[in-house]
C-alpha positions, 0 to 999 in steps of 0.5 A, spaced: 866 228 210 864 235 207 858 239 210 857 244 215 857 241 223 859 235 226 855 228 225 849 227 230 844 222 229 837 224 230 833 218 231 834 211 235 838 206 232 833 201 229 834 193 228 838 191 222 834 189 216 833 190 209 833 196 205 826 196 204 823 193 210 821 200 213 815 200 208 808 196 209 807 190 204 802 195 201 807 201 200 812 196 197 807 193 192 805 200 190 812 203 189 814 197 185 808 198 180 809 206 180 816 204 178 814 199 173 808 202 170 812 207 165 817 202 163 813 196 162 815 194 155 822 195 156 821 190 163 818 185 159 823 185 153 828 184 159 824 178 161 823 175 154 831 175 153 832 172 160 827 167 158 831 165 152 837 165 155 835 160 160 833 156 154 839 156 151 843 154 157 839 148 158 839 146 150 846 147 150 848 143 157 843 138 157 846 133 151 853 134 154 853 128 159 851 124 153 856 127 148 862 123 151 862 117 156 864 110 158 865 106 152 859 101 151 864 096 148 871 096 151 873 097 159 879 096 163 879 090 168 884 089 173 882 082 175 885 076 171 880 074 165 877 068 165 881 062 162 887 066 162 893 064 167 895 068 172 902 067 171 902 071 164 908 075 165 914 075 160 921 076 159 924 081 154 932 083 154 932 080 161 926 084 164 920 081 166 913 084 164 906 083 167 900 086 165 896 090 171 890 092 167 886 088 162 882 091 156 875 087 156 872 088 149 865 085 147 864 081 141 859 084 135 859 091 139 858 098 135 859 105 139 855 110 137 858 114 131 856 121 134 859 120 141 866 120 144 868 114 148 873 113 153 875 106 155 876 108 162 871 114 163 875 120 168 870 124 171 875 130 171 875 129 163 868 128 161 865 134 166 871 139 163 865 142 159 863 145 166 870 148 168 871 152 161 864 154 162 865 156 169 871 160 168 869 164 162 862 166 165 866 168 172 871 172 169 866 175 164 861 176 169 866 181 173 868 184 166 860 185 164 859 189 171 864 194 169 862 194 162 855 195 164 857 201 169 861 205 164 858 203 157 851 201 159 847 195 159 844 194 152 850 193 148 852 187 153 846 184 151 847 184 144 854 183 144 853 176 148 848 174 143 853 175 138 859 171 142 854 165 142 854 164 135 861 159 135 858 155 140 853 150 137 857 150 130 863 147 134 859 142 137 856 140 131 862 139 127 867 137 132 871 131 131 874 130 138 871 131 145 875 137 147 873 141 141 866 140 144 868 142 151 872 148 149 866 150 146 863 152 152 867 158 153 862 161 148 856 159 152 859 162 158 861 169 155 854 169 152 850 167 159 855 172 163 853 178 158 846 177 157 843 174 163 848 179 168 845 185 163 838 183 164 839 183 172 842 190 171 836 192 167 831 190 172 834 193 178 835 199 174 827 200 173 825 197 180 830 201 184 835 198 190 829 198 195 826 193 190 832 189 188 830 183 191 823 182 187 827 185 181 832 179 181 826 174 183 823 176 177 829 175 173 832 169 176 825 165 176 824 167 169 831 164 167 831 158 171 823 156 170 826 156 163 832 152 164 827 147 168 822 146 162 827 146 157 830 140 161 824 136 159 824 139 152 831 137 151 830 130 154 824 129 148 829 132 143 835 129 144 837 122 140 842 119 144 845 116 138 846 123 135 846 128 141 850 133 137 844 135 133 837 137 134 838 141 141 844 145 138 840 147 131 834 150 136 839 154 140 842 157 133 834 159 132 834 162 139 840 166 138 838 170 131 831 172 135 836 174 141 840 179 136 834 182 133 830 183 139 836 186 143 839 190 137 832 193 135 827 193 141 831 194 147 833 201 150 839 203 155 837 203 162 843 206 165 840 213 166 835 210 171 841 208 176 844 214 175 837 218 177 836 213 183 843 215 186 842 222 184 836 222 188 839 218 194 845 223 195 844 229 192 849 229 187 848 231 180 847 226 174 853 228 170 858 227 176 855 220 177 855 218 170 862 220 169 867 214 171 871 216 177 876 213 182 876 211 189 881 213 194 885 208 198 888 211 205 893 208 208 895 208 216 900 213 214 895 218 211 898 216 204 893 216 199 892 211 193 887 213 187 884 206 185 879 206 179 872 204 182 871 197 179 878 195 182 876 197 189 869 194 188 872 188 187 877 188 193 871 191 197 866 186 195 871 180 195 875 181 202 874 187 206 867 187 207 865 181 211 858 180 209 859 180 202 865 176 203 861 171 206 855 172 201 861 171 195 863 164 198 855 162 199 855 164 192 861 159 190 857 154 193 851 155 189 854 153 183 858 148 186 852 144 187 849 146 180 855 144 177 854 137 181 847 137 179 848 138 171 855 134 171 856 128 176 849 127 178 847 126 171 853 121 170 851 117 177 844 117 174 845 114 167 851 110 169 848 106 175 852 103 180 852 098 186 851 099 193 849 096 200 842 093 196 846 090 190 847 093 183 842 098 180 841 100 173 842 107 170 836 111 169 833 112 162 834 119 159 826 121 161 828 119 168 834 123 168 830 129 165 825 129 170 829 129 176 833 135 173 826 138 172 824 137 179 831 140 181 830 146 176 822 148 178 824 148 185 830 152 184 826 157 179 819 158 181 820 160 188 825 165 187 820 171 186 817 169 192 823 169 197 826 175 193 820 179 195 820 176 203 828 178 203 826 185 201 821 185 207 825 181 213 832 181 211 837 177 207 841 173 212 836 167 215 834 166 208 841 165 206 842 160 212 836 157 211 837 156 203 844 153 205 841 148 210 836 146 205 841 144 200 845 140 205 839 136 207 838 135 199 845 132 198 844 127 205 838 124 201 842 123 195 847 120 198 842 115 202 839 113 196 845 112 192 848 108 197 842 104 200 837 103 195 836 098 190 832 103 186 835 110 187 830 114 182 825 117 188 831 118 193 835 122 187 828 126 185 827 128 193 834 130 194 834 134 187 827 138 190 831 139 196 837 142 193 833 146 188 828 149 193 835 151 198 838 154 192 831 158 190 831 160 198 838 164 198 839 165 190 835 172 189 837 174 196 845 173 195 844 178 189 840 183 193 845 182 199 850 185 195 846 190 192 844 192 199 852 193 201 853 197 194 851 204 191 847 204 184 853 208 181 858 201 182 852 196 183 854 193 177 861 192 179 859 189 185 854 184 182 859 182 177 864 181 183 859 176 186 857 173 180 865 172 178 865 168 185 859 164 184 860 162 177 867 160 179 863 155 183 862 151 176 869 150 175 871 149 182 865 144 183 867 140 177 874 139 178 873 138 186 867 133 185 870 130 179 877 128 182 874 126 189 869 121 184 875 118 180 879 117 187 874 114 192 867 114 188 861 119 187 858 118 194 864 121 197 864 126 192 857 128 194 859 128 202 864 133 201 860 138 197 855 137 203 860 139 208 862 145 204 855 147 204 854 146 212 861 150 213 858 156 208 851 156 212 855 157 219 860 163 216 853 167 213 850 166 220 856 169 224 859 174 219 853 177 215 850 183 217 844 187 214 844 194 212 839 199 215 833 202 211 834 210 210 829 215 210 827 217 203 825 224 205 831 228 204 830 236 205 831 240 198 832 247 201 837 250 205 840 243 207 847 241 208 848 234 206 854 230 210 857 225 205 861 219 208 866 216 203 865 210 208 859 211 212 858 209 219 857 202 222 850 204 224 848 206 216 852 200 213 856 195 217 862 197 214 866 198 220 864 191 223 867 188 216 874 190 217 876 184 221 880 181 215 885 187 217 885 184 224 881 189 227 875 188 232 868 188 230 866 191 237 861 196 236 864 203 237 861 210 238 861 215 232 867 219 235 871 212 236 869 210 229 872 217 226 878 216 230 879 209 228 878 211 220 884 215 221 888 209 223 886 204 218 886 203 210 879 205 207 876 204 201 873 211 199 867 209 194 863 214 191 859 217 196 854 213 198 848 215 203 847 222 204 846 224 212 843 230 214 847 235 218 844 237 225 837 240 224 841 247 226 844 247 220 838 247 216 835 253 214 
């Protein structure tokens, strides 16, 4: 640490809470309005861009389950066909051959010309679009965070819209399913660049203390658009030619996105630089310049690591709070991938259960179930983000995961026991969407609480990397289990993982203490910590990945421990006033 004197806290240690909780409701709203008023137009442009981003996402993904699927005319059967002798083995070259699988073909049946079909549909193949989407979006999320911290937010948005252009063209002119599936790489790139950057922009304008409400506005807007465009896509799509109208609309939206972001959107990075300068007393020039962090080993040897890499390691593995949030985030899109892929396959394909055979749902019914999921996922996010700013993140996240768990149990019950599971799927989707809404914004805001404005985008990019990897992991795992033992067992496995994640957040996550905004401006010596004490950030409690105890320690013990174990020295975080005796 630097500065005069030794650190000595002058106030009693408060209970753990969110950064904004030391304000009344009126003060919180007044602060939001004060920050929003001078930047209203730019905030609105970011709001418009995220709404367009949500529309493109759903118009691109809704048709996917209809573009590839089970053949209507042919299917594999393993029993001996009627009027066929069971003893159909034959000899050739001294070897016997016996058919194990028969191909049943319907007479006078025609496949849909613009749909790619499989004699036996493998869910791991026909949901592969989510794997390509998830992996590309996950990787680009982290890259976007670093890019935005270094080069700014505006050009992330412009680049994102430009990168989307190949996607609809590949789908429209594809000659096989794998061309369609790989086109989702470009959708993932567009979503990570545009949607991530709009989140950074909104947080820049409202500040870290209002991160919950900023993210709530962003995610509510985006996911309400996703929900509404479920119905729009359901009305537009022609199941005989699902590769047409929806993708023509996305091309038009893309052109508007390029023009709006390129001409009207302004850079907002300077807002985050100013915020950190006010919080820490550092100069804006020093904050704006890319810096290295220092990794200190027990021997005292130091390694210089760029902030982006240290932010990734710290957020993913070192800090137990953010580690649990990253796993919870992965489960969010694990479940989203299930809702967009396997659940749609389950609903439109029909099946058999304890109540007998049930017929697949039509396109409108499927889109209405997804509308229920999307509305309850999107609309309440603003509300729960605001509550998280007031009352902390932890129990909202635990409650959200628990609600998702209940939604999955309801779906299993409907699919296994009901002759008409439509109502059960709808209610399960409501619970799944509401649970996601409760925790979605608070997950992102929790990452903001545990990071500084100068590397906040990198930390958020790290979280969004793990969260969106859930699309790929979810599609692969649920698809493989569904191919192996059936869709209901696949949903049960997702429910178990969701329950485990809720327990981990309850045990590991610790809230960040609010810090007084008022800093002395004259004659004050500020003491900076490269790794703040546990009662400011619970950093010391998060060192258990390295095998150390999380038992609270006195400041002197913490300082002694920090000399003995490796630590990530991030850019200075919260300034701590030196004892009053050193202030002139």
